[in-house]
Kinemage of the C-alpha trace (Angstrom):
@kinemage 1
@onewidth
@group {chain A} dominant
@subgroup {mainchain}
@vectorlist {calphas} color= white
{ca met a 1} P 11.474 3.136 13.232
{ca ser a 2} L 13.240 2.375 9.344
{ca lys a 3} L 12.404 5.106 6.817
{ca asn a 4} L 11.204 1.553 4.748
{ca leu a 5} L 9.101 0.737 7.385
{ca glu a 6} L 8.018 4.223 8.265
{ca phe a 7} L 7.236 4.524 4.532
{ca lys a 8} L 4.781 1.426 4.248
{ca val a 9} L 2.925 2.350 7.514
{ca phe a 10} L 2.090 5.456 6.031
{ca cys a 11} L 0.730 3.875 2.986
{ca phe a 12} L -1.423 1.041 5.142
{ca glu a 13} L -3.062 3.764 7.085
{ca ala a 14} L -4.110 5.713 3.987
{ca tyr a 15} L -5.027 3.222 1.753
{ca arg a 16} L -7.321 1.992 5.015
{ca ala a 17} L -8.353 5.742 5.619
{ca glu a 18} L -8.952 6.297 2.152
{ca lys a 19} L -10.896 2.781 1.195
{ca lys a 20} L -12.693 2.699 5.185
{ca leu a 21} L -11.359 -0.241 5.988
{ca thr a 22} L -10.622 -2.270 9.211
{ca gly a 23} L -6.998 -2.056 10.101
{ca tyr a 24} L -8.005 -6.314 9.968
{ca asp a 25} L -9.299 -5.413 6.612
{ca ala a 26} L -6.585 -3.322 4.931
{ca met a 27} L -3.947 -6.461 6.237
{ca glu a 28} L -6.162 -9.198 4.357
{ca leu a 29} L -5.665 -7.060 1.365
{ca phe a 30} L -2.156 -6.133 1.351
{ca lys a 31} L -1.499 -9.789 2.445
{ca lys a 32} L -3.104 -11.463 0.033
{ca tyr a 33} L -1.838 -9.194 -3.146
{ca gly a 34} L 1.735 -8.694 -1.788
{ca val a 35} L 1.327 -5.294 -1.373
{ca leu a 36} L 3.890 -4.825 1.187
{ca gln a 37} L 6.335 -6.659 -0.543
{ca tyr a 38} L 5.704 -4.286 -3.741
{ca leu a 39} L 6.061 -1.231 -1.303
{ca asp a 40} L 9.560 -2.835 -0.352
{ca glu a 41} L 11.083 -3.483 -3.491
{ca cys a 42} L 9.502 0.170 -5.100
{ca tyr a 43} L 10.624 1.855 -2.235
{ca asp a 44} L 12.772 4.042 -3.648
{ca val a 45} L 10.351 5.516 -6.401
{ca leu a 46} L 7.133 5.395 -4.224
{ca his a 47} L 8.083 7.127 -1.465
{ca thr a 48} L 8.794 10.637 -3.596
{ca ile a 49} L 4.786 10.878 -4.335
{ca gly a 50} L 2.393 11.885 -2.955
{ca arg a 51} L -0.417 10.616 -0.842
{ca asp a 52} L -3.476 10.635 -3.380
{ca tyr a 53} L -1.250 8.915 -6.183
{ca leu a 54} L -0.372 5.849 -3.303
{ca val a 55} L -3.112 5.061 -2.835
{ca glu a 56} L -4.490 5.374 -6.257
{ca asp a 57} L -1.115 3.056 -7.248
{ca ile a 58} L -1.981 0.426 -4.410
{ca asp a 59} L -5.423 0.086 -5.557
{ca met a 60} L -4.178 -0.580 -9.167
{ca phe a 61} L -1.820 -3.215 -8.216
{ca ile a 62} L -4.214 -5.010 -6.245
{ca asn a 63} L -6.498 -4.758 -9.180
{ca thr a 64} L -3.989 -6.097 -11.135
{ca arg a 65} L -3.289 -8.489 -8.827
{ca lys a 66} L -6.820 -9.575 -8.615
{ca ser a 67} L -7.505 -9.578 -12.113
{ca ala a 68} L -4.310 -12.014 -12.816
C-alpha cells in the first residue's frame, strides 16, 4: 500500500470514528465534498500533523464546501 493511500485510510478511519459515522456515511461525505482529492493534493503538508488536527481540518473543509 502506498504511503498516500495509507494516509487517506488513516484520515478516513479517524474521521469516521470521531464523528461516530458508519463507513458508508463517512464515504458518502468524503465523495460528496471531495475530501479524498483534498487529502491527495495536500498530502505533503497534512501527513505531518496529528490525528486531532486532521479530523478538525477535514471537518472545516467539509463545512466550507457545504456553505459554498
